[in-house]
C-alpha positions, -999 to +999 in steps of 0.1 A: +000+000+000+012+035-009+012+060+020+020+097+023+039+101+056+055+134+065+053+146+029+070+115+015+055+086-004+063+053+012+053+017+004+042-007+030+035-043+020+011-052+049-025-063+056-047-032+051-063-040+084-031-036+103-032-006+127-013+024+115+007+025+147+023-009+140+030+001+104+048+032+116+067+015+144+074-020+132+074-018+094+087+017+088+109+020+120+094+054+129+094+049+167+084+085+178+048+075+179+042+055+211+021+025+220+002+032+252-031+013+256-041-002+223-077+009+227-076+046+217-080+057+253-046+072+263-035+091+231+002+082+233-002+070+196-018+102+183-007+113+148-024+137+124-043+125+094-053+153+070-047+176+099-070+158+124-057+142+156-061+104+152-053+075+176-032+053+153-034+022+175-070+016+162-068+032+128-065+005+101-041+013+074-069+011+048-085+041+066-056+064+058-050+054+022-047+085+001-045+108+031-017+130+045-002+114+076+020+135+099+040+120+128+060+136+155+091+131+134+080+159+111+068+184+137+101+202+141+139+197+144+165+203+170+177+233+150+142+246+143+117+233+168+080+238+163+065+265+185+048+238+205+081+220+211+098+252+223+068+260+245+069+224+260+105+229+270+099+265+283+069+253+304+088+221+316+059+199+304+078+166+300+082+145+330+086+108+320+080+120+284+061+089+272+029+107+263+046+137+248+046+128+211+009+122+212+002+153+232+022+174+208+004+160+178-030+166+194-019+202+203-007+208+168-041+197+154-058+220+179-037+251+170-043+245+133-081+247+139-080+273+166-049+294+166-059+312+198-076+285+219-094+292+252-089+270+282-122+253+273-109+246+238-078+231+251-096+210+277-120+197+250-092+189+225-066+175+248-080+141+258-046+125+260-036+109+293-005+121+311+004+097+339+026+124+354-003+148+356+013+178+337-021+190+324-017+226+337+017+228+321+003+214+288-023+242+289+003+269+296+025+255+268-003+256+243-011+292+252+026+301+249+028+284+215-003+302+203+012+335+213+045+327+196+026+319+164+009+353+163 
């Protein structure tokens, strides 16, 4: 199956029912997207598909055919971090760090839709689970990134 991942066309010779997460991690060796729960509850596996935050652990590959897939690997670089990545560091969001790639992808989808989100917008969009409980820092980082993008 032909996929568009991070702006590049890639081939994956797998069952179309295989979850996107496992194609990314096990077939394409893109390990930035994490496995958390396997039932779309925690959000560690969040990627963007055509700009929407999607839980890749339950998304069959057939469901993303012909769509633009964006993973954490394309969000920014060490030399030029995305505004969210810079804000995450400034607000000291990461603790254990396991949920961070999914959180960042969900936050990126939110800011694309709502460049100046309210607290209520953030609370509604950010359904990812952080075992370390950094939710207030996540909110502050999203507001900081929204201000930087202005």
